[in-house]
N, C-alpha and C positions, 0 to 999 in steps of 0.2 A: 366341668372339664374332665374328660376321660384320661386315665393314665396312658402315657405314651407307649407303654409296653403292651397295652391291651390289643386284642386281635381286631383289626379294622374290618368293616363289612366289605365283602368281595363280590363284585358283579359276576354275572355269568361269563365264563371264558369260552371263546370260540377257537377251535383248533383247525389248523390247516389240513390235518389228516382226515378230518370229518367231511371234507368237501364232497358233494355229490352234484352231478349235472342237474340243471333245472328240469322240473317235471312238466313245466309248461313254458313254451316260448311265446313271444308276443311280436310277430313280424311287423304289425302295423298298429299305430296309435293315432287317434284323432282327439285333440283337446280343444275345448271351447271355453274361453275365459270371458266372463262379464266383469270388467275391472272396476275396482274401487279401492281407495286407500284404506278405508276401515272395513270394507266388506267386498270380497271377491268371490264370485261363484264359479266353480270349475265343473265342467261336464267332461268326463273321459270315456272314450270308447276304445277298448282293447280287443283287438282280434287275436284270440289266443289259440294255440295249437298244442295238443297233448303230446309230450315226449316221453311219458312214463309208460311202463308195461301194465301197471296197475291203475285202477280207477280212483286215483287220489284226487281230492278236491283242489280247487285253485286257491292258493294262498297269496293274498295281496297285502303288502306291508303298509302300515299307516303309522303316523306319529302325530297325535293331537287332532285327528280327523274323525268326523262322524258321518257315515253315509246318509244322505238325504233321500236317496232312491237307488235301487239296483234293478237293472234290466238285463235280460239275456236274449240275444237275437231279436231285439225290439219289443219284447214283452216283459211286463212286470214279473219280478222273480222273488219268491219268498224263501227259497232254500239257501239262506245265507245266515251267518252268525258272526259275532265278534269274538275273537280270542285275544284278550288283552287289547293291544292297539291294532291288531291285524284283522282284516276282513277275509273270512273263509266262505267261498262260494262253491257249493256242491253242484257240479254240472252233470252228474249221473254218468252215463256211458258215452257222452259226447266226446268226440276227438278234436273238435274245433268249435268255436263259438265267438260271438261278439258280446263282450261284457261291458255294460255301461254303468257308471257310478257317478252320482252327483255329490259334490261336497261344497262347503262354504268355509272360507278362511278369513282371518283378520290380519292383513299385512302390517298394519300400524302397530299391532301388539307383539309382533315377532321380533323381540330384542335379541334372539339368538343369531339373527342374520343368516339363518339356514332355511332353505325353502324359498317361498315368495315373501318379500318384506319391503317395507317402505324406507326410503332414504331421501330426506329433503324433498318431499312431495313427489318422488319418483318411485315407481315399482320396479324391482329387479329380483333376480333369483341367484341362489348359490345352491347347487345340488350335490356337489362332491363333498363327502362320500355318500351320505344317506339322507340328503335333503329333499329329494323328489317325493319321498313318502310323506312329507309335510305339505305337499301340494295336492297329490292325488294318490289313491290306493294303487299299488303297483308291486310286482315282484322285487323291484329296486335292488338288483344285483348286477354287477358289470357284465356277466355272461348272458344277459338277456338283451339282445340287440333289436332295435325296431326302427322302422321308417316313420317319421313324425309328420303329421299335418296339424297345424296350430292356427286356430282362429281366435283373434283377440278383438274385443269391442269395448269401448269406453268413451267417456266424455272427451270430445276433441279439444276442448279448451284446457282441460287438466292433463290430457295425455295426447298431445298432438303428434308424437312419434311413437309408433308401435313396431317393435323389433322382436324377431325370434331367429331360430336356426334356419340355415338354408337360404332359399330364395322367396321373395314376396311374389306370389302368383296372382293375387287379386286384392282389391281394396274398394271401399265405398263409404257412403255416409247414410245415416238414418236419423234425421232430425239433428239434435245436438250431439249425437254420438257418431262415431265412425268406427270402421273395422278394417282389419287386414288379415289376409290368409297367407300363411307361410308354409312351405313344404321343404323338407330336407330329404333328398333322394338317397342319402347314404345311411345305412343302418347304424345306430349308435345306442349305447346304454343310457339309462335314465340320468345318470350323473352328469351327462353332457348336454342335457336340456337347458335352454336358457330363454328368458323372456325379459324384456325391458320396455317400460311404458313411461313416458314423461315429456317434459318440455325441454328439448335438447337442440343444440345446433351441431352442425357437422363440418368437418374438414374433409373434403372429397379429393380423391386422387385415383390413379389407376396403375395397373401393372400388367405388362404383356408377358405371358409365359413363353417358355422355350418353343412350345408347339404353336405359338401365335395367338393364343386365346387372350382376350382382354378381360381382366378381373377388376371390377369396381371396388375401390377401397373407401371406407368411411370411418372416421374417429369421431364419436358422438360425446359431447361434453355440455356442461352448463353454459348459458350465455355469458360471454366475457372471457371464456377460457380457451376459445378456439385458436387464438394466436399463440398458445403455448403447447400446441400439439404437433408442430412441424418436425421436431426431432423424433418423436415417436413414429410419425408417418415415414420419415426417411429410414428409420430403423426397420420398419416393417418391410419396405421395399428391398432394403439390403438383405434382410433375412430370406425373403422369397428367392432372390437371385442366388444367394449362397447355398441354399438347400438344393436348388436345381444343379448348381455347379459341383458341389461336394458329394451329395448323396443321390442325385438324380431324381429328387422328389418334386413334382409339380403340383401346384394347388388345383383343387378339383371342383370348385364351385365358381359361379359367375360373380359372387359377391363375398367380401370379407369385411365384417364390421367389428369395431372395438367400442366399448362404452366405458367411460370413467365414472366410478362410484365413490362417494366419500366414505361411506360406512361399509367396510369389507373386512372379513376376518383374515383373508389371505392376501397375497401379493397380486394375484390375478388368476383367471380361470379360463381354460382352453376350449370352452363350449364350441361345438362345431359351427364355424362360420360366424359366431357372435361371441367374441371374447369379452369377458367382463373384467375390468381392471380396477384395482385400488388407484385412486387419483395420483398418488405419489409416484406411480410408475408410468404415467402418461404425460402429466403436465410438467413442462420445463422451459424456462427462459433464463437468461443470465442473471436477472435480478432476484429470482426466487430459488434457483436450483444450483447446487454445487456441481463440480466436475464428477463427484461420486454419484450424485443424483442422475446426471446425464448418462453415466455408464450403467446405472441401475435401470433406467428406462430402456436403453438399448438392449441390455441383457434379458430383461423380463419380456419385452415385446418379442424378441427372438425365441425365447423359451416357449411361450404360449403358441407362437406360430408353428414352431417345429413339432409341437404336439399333434398337429393336424395328421401327421403320419405316425410318429412314435407316441401313440396314445389314443388317437381317434380312429384312424383307418385300421390300425392294429391296437386293440385295447387289452386290458388285463383281465384274465379269467376270473379272478377273485382278488380281494384286497390284500391278501398275502403277497401277491405279485406286484404290488405298487411300484417297487423299484424298477420293474420291467419298463414302465413308461417314464418314471421320474428320474431314475439314475441315468438312463440312456439320454433323456432330453437335457438334463443338466450338463452331461458331457458335451452334447451338441451345442448348447448355448455357450459353454465355456470356450469351445473351439472357435465358434463364430466371433466372440468378443476378442479373443486373442488375435484373430485375423484382422479385425477392425482397428486394433490398437497396437500395444506393445506386448508380444507374446511372453517375454520374461516377467514383466510386471503383472500380467494377468495370472500367470502361474503362481507367483508369489502371493497374490491376493487370494486365490482359491485355496492354497495350502494354509494360509493364515486363518481363513474361515474354518477350514476343516479342523485345525488344531484347537481353535477357540470353541467350536460348538460340538464337533463330533467326537474328538478324542475324549473329552470329559464324559460324554454320554457313554462311550464304550467302557469307561473305567468306573461307572457308577451303577446304582441299583436299577436303572432303566435300560441297561445294555441289552441289545438284541441284534440278531443278524439282519442283513439287509432284506432277507426273506424270512421273517419270523415264523415260528410254529404256532403261535397263539396270540390273541389280543382280547381285550375286554371292551374297549370303546375305540372304534375305528378312527375317530378324529385325533386320538393320541398317537396314531401311527405315522403322522406326517412329521418325520424327524430328520435331523441332520444325517443319521445313519442311512435311512432309505434314500435320501436325496444326494447328499454330498459324498458319503462313502460309496453309495451306489454308482456315482459317476466315476469314482476312482477305480472301481472294479471293471467298468467298461474301458477306461483308459488303459488299464493293464493289459487287457486283451488286445487292444489296438497296438500297444507297444510291442507285444510279443509277436504279432503276425505282420505288422507293417501296414501302411495305408492302403496299398492296392489289394491285398488279401482281405483286410478288414472290410473294404468296400464290397468285395465279392460276397462276404458273409452277410452284410446288412442288406444287400440287394436280394439275396436268397430269403432272408427273414421277411422282408416286406412282400415279396412275391408269394411266398408260401402261406402267409398268415393274413393277407389283406382281407378285411371284412370279418375277422375272427377275434375272439377273446383268447389271448395266448398266455403262456407262462414264461417265467424266467428260463426254465429248461429249454423251451422252444428257441429262445434267443441264443443261448449258448450252443445248442445243437446246430443252429444255422451258421454261426461263426466257425464251428468245427468243420462242417461240411464245405462251406464256402471257402475257407482259408486253408483247409487241409491240415488241421492241427488236432491233437488230442488234449482235451481240457478236462479230463476226468478228475484229476486231483484239484484243478483250479476251482471246481464247483464248491469246494469247502468254503470259499469266500461268501457263498450265498447262505450257508447254514451255520457257520461259526461266528459268534460275537467276539469282541475284544480286539485290541490293537496289537498285532504281533510286535515283538521286540527282537531286533537283530543285533548281535554282537559281532564285531569285526576286529581282527588283529593280523599283523603281518609278521611272519617268522622268517628267519634266514638259516639256510643250511650251512653250517660252519665249514664243511668240506668243499662244497661246490659253489657257495655264494648265491645259490638259487633262492628266490623269494617266493613265499607261499602265503596266500590270503586264506585265513581260516574264518569261516562264517558259521554262526549258530543262530537258531531261532527258537523262540518260545512264545506261546500264546496264553495269556493269563486266563485264569478261571473267571467266569462271569455267572450271574444268576441262572441256575438251571443247567449250566455247562461247566462242570468242574474240571473235566479233562478234555484236552484238545489235541487233534492230530496235526502234524506239520503241514503248513500251507505251501502252495507254489507261489513264490515271491520273485517277481522280475526286478533285478537290481542293475541299473546302469552304473558301471564303475570305470574308473581310469586311475592309473598310478603315475605319479610324476617323480622324477629326480629333483633334487633341491634346486638345480638350475633350470628345471622345466624342460630340458631337451628331450628326455626319454619319454615315450608314450604320447607324443604329440598327436598321432593319428590312431590311437589304439584304444578307443572306448570299446567296452565289451558289455554285452547283456548277459548277465549271469542269472540262471534260473535256480534259485535256492528252493529245492523241493524235498528236503529232509531236515532232520533236527540239526545236523551239522555237516559241513562239507569243506573240502580244501580245494582252492583254485590256484594253479601254478601261475606265477606272474613273470617268470624269467629272471634275467640278471640285471641288476641295477648297481651303479657305482656306490650309492649310499642307500640307506633305508628309504624306500619310496614313500611319498605322501599319497594317501588314498583319498580320492574323490569318489564318494559312494552315494547311491540313491540319487544320481544326477537327474535333474528335472523332476525330482520327487516321483520316481518311476513306480513306487509302491507306497501305500498308506501305512507306513510302519515307523516305529521309533528305532533309531540306529544308535548304538553305543559303540564308538570306535576308539580304540587305544591310540592316543596322540602323544607326540613329543612336543616339547616347548617350541613355539614358533610356527608349528604346522598350520594352525587355523589362520593365523595372520597372513602366512604366505599364500594359502589357498584363497583367502578373501581378496588378495591383490592380484593373483595370477591365474586362477582356475579359468579355463576357457568355456565353462558352462555357467551362464549367468545365475541360474538358481543355486548352483553349488557355491558360487562366490557369496551370494546372499546368505546361504545357510552357514557357511564358515564364519562369517562375521557375527551372525546371530548366535551361533554356538559359543563363540569367544565371549560375547556379552553375557550369555546365559551362565556359562561356567563361572565368570567373575561374580555375578550377582548371587548365584546359589552359594558360592563359597562365603561371600560376605554375610548373607543371611544366616548361614550356619555357624558364624562366629569367627571365621578366619579374617585376618587382616586384609582389607581391600586394597588391591594394587590396580589402579585404573589405567596405568601407563600403556599397556598393550592394547587396550580397547581404544584409547585416545589416538594412538598412532595408526591403528587400522582404520578408524573413522577418517582421520586426516588423509590417508592414502586413497580411500574410496572417494572422498570429496574431490580429489584431484582429477577424477575422470568424469565430473558432472556435466561437462559440456557435451559429451557424446550421448548420454542418456540420463537426463536429470530425474526422470521418474524412477528408474532403477536405483539410482543413488539415494533418493529420498526414502525408498522402501528399505534399502540395506542398512542405512545409518539409524533407523528407528530402533529404540530399545524394545526388547520383548515385553509383552504386556504383563501386568501383575498376575493375571490369572495363569498365563503360560509359565511364568516363573514358579508359581505355586504347584503347577502340575508336575514339576520335577522333584518335589519334596514329599517325604513320607507323611509328615504332618505340616500342613500349611500354616504359616505365620503371617497373616495379612499385614500386621503393623510393621514387622521387620522388613517384609518385602517392599512395602511402600517407602520406608525410610532409606533402604539401600538403593532402590531404583532412583529415587530423587537425588541421592548423593552422587550416583554415577552420572545422572543427567546434568547435574550442576557442574561436575568435574569436566565433562566433555564440553559443556557450554562455555565454561571459563577458559579452558585451555585453547579452544578454537574460536574464541569470541570474534577475532578479526575475520575469520572465514564466514561466520554466520552473518556478521554485519555486511560483508561484501555481497553475499547472496541477496540480502534484503535491498541493498543499494542498487542492485541491477534492475530493480523494478519488475513489475508484473506484466505479462502479456495481456492484451485486451480480453475481457471476459467472454467476448464473442468468439475468440479463437479456441476451437475445441480440438486442435491437432494434438497428437500424443506429446509432441515436444512442449507445447504451451501448457498442457495440463501437468506435465512433469515439472516444469519450472514453478508453477503455482504450488504444487505439492511440496517441492523442496523449500520454497519460501515459508510454508507453514511449519515445516520441520525446523528450519533455522530460527523462526520466531519462538517456537517452544523451547529450544535449547537456550536461546538468549534469555528468555523469561525465567529460566531455572537458575540463572546466576544472580548475584547481588546487584547487577547493573541497575542503577537508580532510574535510568531513563527507559527501562523496558516497558512499564505500563504506558507511558506516553507514546512510545514507538508503536505498541500494539494498538493503542487508541487511534493513532494517526492512520494506520493501515485500515482499521475498521471504518473510520470516517471517510477516507478517500477511496475506498474500494468501489470499483465499477461493476461488481458482480458478487454473487452470494458466496463463491468459494473463498475469496479473501476475507469477506465480511464475517462469515461464520468462523473461519479459522482464527481470526483475531478475537472474536467474541469468546470462543472456547478457551483461548489462552488467558484472556482477562478473567474469565469465570473461575479460574483456579486460585486467584489471589484475593486480596482484600483492599484494593486501591479505590480511590474515588472514580477512576476511569472505569472500573468494573461496574459500579453502580450506574454511571451515566450511560455506558454502552448497552447494558441490559434494558434500561428504560427506553432509550432511543430505538432499539430493535423492536421492542414490544409495541411502541406507539406506531412504528412504521408498518408493521405486519399484523397487527391485532385482528384484522378482518380477513386474513389469509390463513385458513386452518392448517394447510400443509406447511407453511413457513413457521407458524406459531408452534408447531410440534418441535421445531429446532430450538426454540427459546426454552421450552420445558426441558428438552433433552440436555442442552449444554449445562444447565444447572444441576441436573441429576448426575452428570458425569464429573462434576467438579471434584478436585482433590482436597477441597476445604474440609476441615474436621466437622463442620456443622451441616454436611450435605444431607444426612438423614432428616434432620430437623427442617431443612429447606424443602425437601420433598414432601414432608408431611404438611407444611404450610402451603405449598403449591397445589396439593390435592384439594385444598379448599378455595383455590382461586376461581373467580367467576367463569374463566374460560376453560377450566378443566371439566371433563365429563367422563363418566364410565361408559357411556353409550357408544363411544367411538373407539374402536380397537387401536387405531393409530395413536390417539392421544394417550391411551393407557400404556401402550408400549413406549412412547416417547418419555414418559416420566418413570413409571415403575420398572419397565423393562430395562431402561438405562441404569437405574439404581442397582438391579441385580448384576449388571455387568461391571459395576464399580466395586471391585473386590473389597478394598479396605472399608468403604462406607457400608456396604451390605453386611459385612461381617464385623460391624462395630462391636466392641467387647461387651457392651451392655445388652446386646440382642435387640436393639431398637429396630434395626433393619429387618430382622426376621419377623418381628411383630407387625411391622408395616405391610410386608408382603402377605402375611397370613390374613390380616384385616382386609386387604384388597381381595384376596381369593374368596373370602367369606361373603363380602359385599357383592362381588361380581358374579359369582356362580349362579344365582337365580336369574340373572339377566343374560349372561353370555358364558355358558360353561366352557366352551371351546377356548376362548381367550383366557379365562380364569385358570384352566388346567395348564396352560403353557407357562404360567408364572411359578409353578411348583418345583420343577427340577432343580433349581439352585438350592432349595432347602434339603433336597435329597442327597446332597454330597457331604453329609455330616460326618461320615467316617474319615474324611480327609483332614478334619480339624481337631483342635484340642478338645479335651473332655467337656470343658465348660460350654464352648460354642456348640459342640455336638448335642449336648443335653438340651440347649435352648432351641436348636433347630427341630429336634425330635418332639419337643413339647409343642411347638407351633404346628407341626404336622398332625399331632394328636388332637390339637384344638380344632383344626380344620375338619378332621374326620368325625369329630363329635357333633358337628352341625346337623340338624335334622333336614331330611329332604335333599341331601347332597346329590349332585349329578353323577352319572356314571363316569363322565370325563374326569372330574376332580377326584372321585373316589379311587379310581384306578391309579392315577398318578400319585396321590398322597399315600395310599396304602403300600404301593410298591416302594416308594421313597422311604417310608418309615421303616420298612423291613430291611432296607439297605441291601 
């Protein structure tokens, strides 16, 4: 084992400032695949055009490929060489040529799930970000756009379905083999190439666009799964209609296909006309999918479809611009999901995710701007900062200019850059010109990392009685960025008199554009209560000076739903942080506020369910200088028990109301089920003797997965006989359904029991656990890293378990392995003993021979802190 303080190996760093346009473009590509699970032969023909002033050779990237033959303009060519993994072809003074290269690959051996790989006897691809170079030699950069012609041939019994991008223009049979020819008329980068071959069934439908064109839709799945694709199909049609209505974007091919794949590193992939999805984001029925799963299917289907314009028709120039397509598209899918359901609840969910995933990233050793200046391994670039914070940056622009002007800006963006590889600057400039706004200072959000902190206080002029809001901002130092300039922060604010009469129509948008500023509020009879960052108008942390009772009043009376939620959450958070810090816990104010909120549950049960949930252990820890996982769990459980006991009658009444049918997916029905789950958790936190039996009754009588999983998760925290019985029943019922079995692993890894780490270690040896499926790995180990007290167990067992996983998984799937490292990198936030153990495990990972670039980058940066 190496010393944790030793200097880790550092891969080559790629810098944004070094970008140069491609020296060769590839306007057309023809690919010919002879398909086989263990051996696939690929013949590629690249029509290349020189774009450089000098006679530089053609550089084609490869990863694990060996050229079997190279031809130029139809003739054998000897003037080529290998430079590491790359193929260098010297074309002399030619300004254009057709370069053909033959390669052979083994999809079954591709455990990285990047490039062309086998999944349950099916062949499929994942090429973003740099997977195409594992299929064929190619420049493989997003600013090289090509029209693709793809011919696939294979055994028709093994591969009865042959799919690729675009439209199928011809097909035929040759003995036991058959073939299909696909053409995509729209130029695209190599990362959007897709191929699927296998034994699949299809759910077919169609959509008629605004201009009257009929688009054929297909969702392709394994036999027996087609009846679980109806929700995804409806989500696709809703997405197509919404994008036409809100953004004026019409689909541009005659065919749109989706394929569900069991083994997939990501959630889904937006390949032009052939989206490839993780099965968990396609398959859904009441027996196997929760309401959260249904929402996930709807949101991810929308996200990938929206990429057709914000990512495909206009793609990113280089990978530093990744948030150009991902941040914008996340904002679009969030807006769509809000329109399909409850906007306040959707906003709460999005902010909760941002705070759980992105805020810690911003505060840790892996902090980076949404458009970073450098990276070492591109797969580590797919972060909550790029996606979720990137969406918040787009939302801020939309907030500042309003919907009509924002639409003018996006129309200009699409019109100006259609068919191009664009930059984040191109997007901002289009919003500026289309909306008529100056965003010069706002651009700092693209280049500065860290979560800004805003302080707010209200002062009174003793002579005039005028009230003034004082605002100040600071942006913390992050790795490589010690000093920050003030940001442009849009803050929606409103001030209330104690009786709520003043300011009823006076919400204002304040643009905080300097280190500090004063905002006149006018005259109030008493010190006004400030509702700030309403709707979470900016991704910042707000410290607001409050008087006793303000948060409780705002939680009950604020007219902005998110602000009401935020006030109650802040009241809970203040109470918990004080208790963890050693102050005497006074739960009364929180209990009263929860009781008041429950009184309005008939109007919007989903909102009430979100509002009365306690902040997570991790979010409580984020408020502390040194995180104390054990004290946080103790005090959170104590407050949960106090609320549960004080309002026991309310919780029982909610459960007695019964659950809507699992087939009812209206926002009201989902809200009622959500609130029942919250009620059951609060009741189970009390000493009520009948709580396990009540939970088991709900588990046994549930007509759908939402109630069943909620009850199982509640039982999993305890040590009752009902817990053992429920886990066994659930396993036996769903042992042959991989998607649902992931839930069985997950609820045990989320358990609040003191032996959770030991349980996870035992489950890793279960016959149904495998390292080859990323979903299964995330369901067990990923859930453990999100279980703060378990992962940070004082003896370091959680750290060792994750390091062992990374070491075992890296040779098989470095991308998934690398994503398990960031929790170990937050060692600076914990006590010296835990910090030393986390650093030691990072050092142990880095000491492994042959470590991937993915893991090396994450571990080395995390160790340096």
